N, C-alpha and C positions, 0 to 999 in steps of 0.2 A: 507761456512769454508773461510778461509783467511790465507795466509802468512805472515810472518815475517822473515826476512834476517839479520843475525848477521855476523858480520866477525870475524872470530877466527885470536885470536894473539899466533903466532906458532915460535917455534925456529928449529934450523937446526935438530935437534935430532928429533921432532915432524913431519918436513915438510918430514924426509926422512920413518919414518912410516906410511905416510897417502899415501905416493907417494907408497908403500909396496902395501898398501890394496888396492888403487886403480889399481894398475896391478893384483891382485889379481880379483879381480872383474870385470875387464874385460877379462879374461880367462875364467870365470865363463860363461860371457855373452856369447862369442864365442864358448864355448863349448853345450851351449842351442842352439846358431842359427844353430851349424853344426846339431845335434840333429834333428832340425825342419824342416831343408832342406831334410836331409835322410826321415823322414815320408811325407813330402811331396813330394817327387819325388816318394813312395812307393805309398800314395795315385793315384799320375796320371799315374803308371802303373798297378794299377789296375782295371781289366775289370768288376768286380762285383761294386766297388764302380762308376764306371765312367757308368753304366748303369743306377743305382740308380741317378746321376746327370742328366744324359739326361731324362731321364723319369720325373723328377723333374721339368724342366724347359717347358715340356710339358703337365703338369697336373693342373687338379683344384685347387682349395683353399684348399680342404679337404683332398685329395688325396697326398698334398702337405706336409701337416701335419706329416703323417706317413711317408713318404719319407725322411722328415727332420731328424726326430726320428731315422731310422734307416741308417741314411748317420753319425749320431752323434754319434749313439751306435758302428757304427763301429771306427771312429775316436777315441773313445777311448779306444775301444779294442788295437790298436796298441801303447797306449800313446801320441795320437797328440788332448791335453786338457790343460787346466790351471794345473790343479790336477796333471795330466802325466809327463808333465815338472818338476814340482816343486817335483813329487818321483823322476825322474830320477837322478835330481842334486843333490840328498843330497848327495850321496857317494863322490861326488867333495867338497861338501862343508862342510864335515867334515873334509877333510885333513888341512881346514883352519880356522879351527873353532876359534884358538885364533886370529885370525885378522878380521874376519868377521861371523855376527849372522847368526844363523838360519832364523831369519825373513826378514832379507836383502838379503839374497841369493834366497829364495822365492819372493819377489817383484822384482826382475831381472827377474826371470821366468816368473812373471805375465805380465812384461814389453813387455819381448820376444812374451808370448803370442799373445798382440794387436798386434803386426806385423805379426803374424802367422795369426790372425782371418783379416784384412786387402788383403792380399794375397786369403785366402779362399773365405771372403764375399765380396769386396770390391774390388777397384780398385789398392791394392799391387801386384807388378810384381814378385818382390822376395826378401828373407832376406838379410839382408847385416851384414857383420862382423864388427868388431870395431877396429881400431888402439889402442893404447892404451893412444896416444895423443889426442884421440878422447874423448873417456872416462871422462864424468867430473859430474858426479852425482852417488851417491850412496842411493838408496832410503831406504826407512822403514815402518812400519808396525803398530807398536805400541811405546809407550813413556817407556816401561817396557823391551824392549828388542834391544839390538843393541845400535846405536846412541841412548843416553838419555840426556835432555836436562833438565837441575835442574834452575828454574824461581828464589831462593834465590841468585844463586853465579853466575847465568848468564853466564853457564858453560854445556859442554857437557864430558860425561863420557861414553868409546865407548871401551868396551874390554880390559878394565887396561890403556886405553888413556884418560890421562885429557886434554881437551881443555878449554880453557876460552876464552871467547868472549868479544868481544873490549865496554867498557862504551859509552854509549849516551854521543855526545860533545856537545849537544845544547838543548836548554827547547823543540824545538818542536819532538826532537828523544826522549828525555825522556820521554814525555808525551804519543809519538805514542806507545813507548816501553811498558809503563807503564799499558796504555788502551789496549793493544792487549793482552798481559799476563793476565788479568784478567779473558779470555776465558782459557777454558779447551784444553791441549795439544791432540793432535791425534796422532802426529809421529813426528821424526825429520829428515830430510835428510842431507848429506853433499854433498857441490859441492865444485867444486875448477871455478876459471876462469885465463888465461894465462896473464899476462903481463910481460916487458921486462925485468923484473928482476928474471922471474918466473912463479912459481903457486900461487896465494892467495886463502886461504880457507874461506867456508862459511858455518853457519849453516842456513838451513831453516828449521824453524818453523811450522808447519802446527797446525792451531787451529780450533779450533768448533766456530760458531757463524762467525757474521757481521766483518769486517773491521770497526776501529773506525771510524768515521767521523769526518773531520777536520770543527773545528765552524765556521769561515769565509766562506766557501762553504756554509757550510750546511745553514745559515741565509740567504745565496744571493739565493739559490737554486728555493726559494720557489715563485719565479715573474713568474707570467703565463705568456703564451704566446705562440705560436708556432713559429717554424724555420724547414724551410726545407734545405737539405743538400744534396749537387749536388756535389758526388764524381767521380773523373777520377780517371785514372793511376797516374797525378802527379800534379794533382791540386785540390782544393777543394773552391767551391763559398756556400758559407754561407748564406740566406736571412732570419733575424728575424726580429721583432715589430720595433725593435729601429734601426737597423743596418745592413750592408750590408757586406760582408767580400768575396775577391777574392785574393788567395794565393797559393804558391807554398806547397805543403806537405813534412816536412823536406829540410827547405829552404836552410841549409848548408851543405847538400848532397855529393856538387862535391868537397868541400874540402876534407872529407874524402877520396874520390874516387882517387882526385889527389894525395892523402900521400899514398894510397894503390899501383897504377903505378906506383909509383916513388921507391918501395919497390919493386918492381915487377922486374923492370929493374936491381935493382943493384943485386938482384937475380940471373938474367939471364945471369950479366955479371961474376958472382962468380964464377956459374956453370960451363960456358963456358970456364974460364982461368982454371979450377982446371981438367976441361976432356976433351982437346984438340982433344984427338982422336976420341971421341963420336960424333965429327961435320962435314960434310963434307966441301968443299972449298966455298959453295956459301951460308953458314951457317943452311941448315938444318942438321936435326941428322942423323948420318951415323948407319943404320939400321943393316948392318955388324956386327960391334962391337958387344961383347957378355961380354965383361969384365963388371966388376962390378963399377956403376958409385961412384964419390970419391966427398964427402961433407966437405967442409971446415969449421972449427970452425966461421966465419965470417959466412958464408952461414946458418948455425944454429941458429944464432945469429939474422939474416934476417928474418927468418922463423917464429924465437920469436916475433918479430917487427909487422909481416906481419899477426898473429893470433891475436898480440892485437890490430892491425886499425881494422881487423874484427870485432873484440867483441867490439871497442867503435864508431864504424860503426853503429851497432846493438842498443847498450845504447841508441844513440843519437837518431837514429829515434824515439825509443818506447819514450823514455824522450820529445822530439818534442811533440806527437800526447798525451800524458797523458796532457801536458802544455796547447795544445787546446782544449781539449774536458773537461778541468778545466774550460776554459774562456766560453765554448759554455752553460754548465751549469746553469751558474750564470744568465743568460740571459732568460729561457726558460724553461717548463716543458712539452714541448711535441716537439719530434724530427722527422723528415717525410726524409726517405732516399732510396733511389731505394736499390732494392735487386739487385746486381751484381755476376756475375759468372768469380771471377777475374783468378780463375785457368784455366778457357778456352783461357782466354785471351793470356795466360803466353805460352800455347801450341807452339810448331814449327809451323809453316805455310807447308802446303806439299807441296811435287814438286811439279812447274806446276802450282801453283797459285800466284797471287800476293798481296793476302789477309796481312792486317798489324798485325803484334804481337808485346806485350809490356813487353816480358820477362824481359828486363834491368831496364824499367822505375820501374815496380812492385817490383822488386828486391832491387831498391835505394831508392822507395818512401810510399813502404808496406801499401795501401790504405785500405785492408784488416784487418789487425792491427789497422788501426784507428778506424773503424766499430766496432771491436770487445770490445776497449776500452771503445768506446763512450756507448755502451751497456750496461757495467760492471758498469763503473762509474753511470749511469740513472738509475739502478739496485740498486745501494748502497743507491742513496738520494730519492728513490720512484718515479721517471720521467719514461718517455715511449717513446719507441723507435718504431715508427711503418715503417715496409719495403714495400714500395708500389710494386706492380707489374709491373714489366718495360715493359711486354711484350701489357700490354690494357695501361698502363699510356703515354707511349710515349711522354717524356716530352719535349727530343728537338725535335720534328716535331708539339708540336700542337702549335693553336695558340688562345687565347679563346677570344679576340674579332669579328674573324672570326667563330671561331667554328671548324677550320679546323685544318687537318694532311699534313704535306709537308716534304718529306723527303730533307735534305739537306747534302751536303758530309761534311766530317770531318773538312779539312783545313778553312770552312767558320766559322764563330766567332763569327759573329755578327748578328744578325736579323730583321728587322722590324715590329714592332706590332703597328698597327695602324699607328700614326705618328711619333712614337719613337724609334729609332737605338737602341737596348738595346742588353749587351754583351751575348752571348748565353748559358752561365752556368750559370750566376746568373738569366738570367731569368727561366732556368731548374728549379734552388732553386727556385724562387718565386713561379709555379706552383706546387710543391710538398709542402711547406708552406700553400699552399691554397687548399691541396688535400681533397678529401671527407672524413667520418668514414673508408670506407672499402677500401682504397687505390688503387681504380682501374682507376679512373682520376680525371681532377684537378675540382675544384666546382666555376663554372662562376660567381657566384653571388660574391662569399669570393673575387677572382680574381679583379673584376669590383670597389670591394670595397675600396681593398688596393693599384691597381695600380698605383696612382698618388702619391702616398708617395712613394710609390719603386723606381718610376723613379725618384723620386728627390734624393733619398740615393744613387741609382746607380749612377747616373751623378756626385753627389759629391765625391763617393768612385774613381771612373776611372780619376776624375780629380787629386787627391790628390796620385792616384798612379802614373797619367802622370809627374804631377810634381816632384815626390820622385826619377824617374828613377826606378820605380818598372816595369818594363816589360818582357814579355814571346811573341814573336809574333806567336809562332806556336799554345799556349795553349791560352793566352790570346786576340791575337788580335792586339797589338800595343805594 
């Protein structure tokens, strides 16, 4: 399946109606969350269910199946299931049947249930209520109920509301829309994004089948060859058959961060000017003052600008990653990348430890998103992405000439391999490129065969980067 996004051309009356429907769906979402929290609390206080849970953790495989069925039966008996939530919200949904359809209400119940599943079966801590301004998508289940998209007129009809989509503006857009709409429509969602002048609305059409392939990329993606990718928290090193690349992920990120920081400082000044009694003489918040906070129209305008800046930052990261993926797939048909646990790297360090964490860098560069986009793009063109075993491979420690592993500190960015000094990340990418088929360790024969060509490309790239002033000492080593 794939999606097609079309902007909706709306007037003031339609935007007012859409805003009303988003408020209704946000209310329905919070009703479902409140119900789920109540039922989860009931589970945590039920001694019989907790006894089943304890026995499940200390039982064998066959016993676990029976205990799991008992726990599932108990949850369903109190209404804590996807169908139970859908049945519970029917009464609330009927009150707003002129605004939202039954399938949209059911889809929202399904979304809340996914959050419940994370709390029950995964690492989820608790459910969250949503503010109206944070609720940005109304889902669907079919193209015959709720928001219905019409291929011929490029429009959405939704419970008496007619919404026209913006027509494609250039040949590429016309071609992509035409090719996408050849597939059958599964369902249509309505999404909104914040801009400085308010909300903009979009139709997200979910279609069956694969996304159209761009002819230029499809022709070039046939070139055979291996590519090794060493991805860090903020940089990426790529070694292919014909070139090597060492660069930052989302290199213009600092521009967006500076813009966000400026807006935050303006918001802080505006908030302090409107609430002088809320602050002490040293600038800290006066906790004893219980009066209501006052927010000026200027502050509200800045808040919209802040949300817009965050949206632009997110869109830039994704676009930058997509462009890099498009370049990579033109020169290779096999990709080797380390299997990284980025979620573990973003967690806060425990008190009393000096272990470095990378939460800010991961937020700014999104390396996990790059890997997922590369997999998505490779699958589209029939290419392969192999995730090597980080524990057994240890690319940053290996020396293929001496066949030894040597630990090095994070700040050491250069390694001596034989008589050559090589950049650590590029050498790791070189080893990944020459991985064995199982992805367990580097193939020394392949490494020896291509090491000379690698060092020549490596030196040429480093010289060019230094000449162009592209440097980042802490990551590149120069």
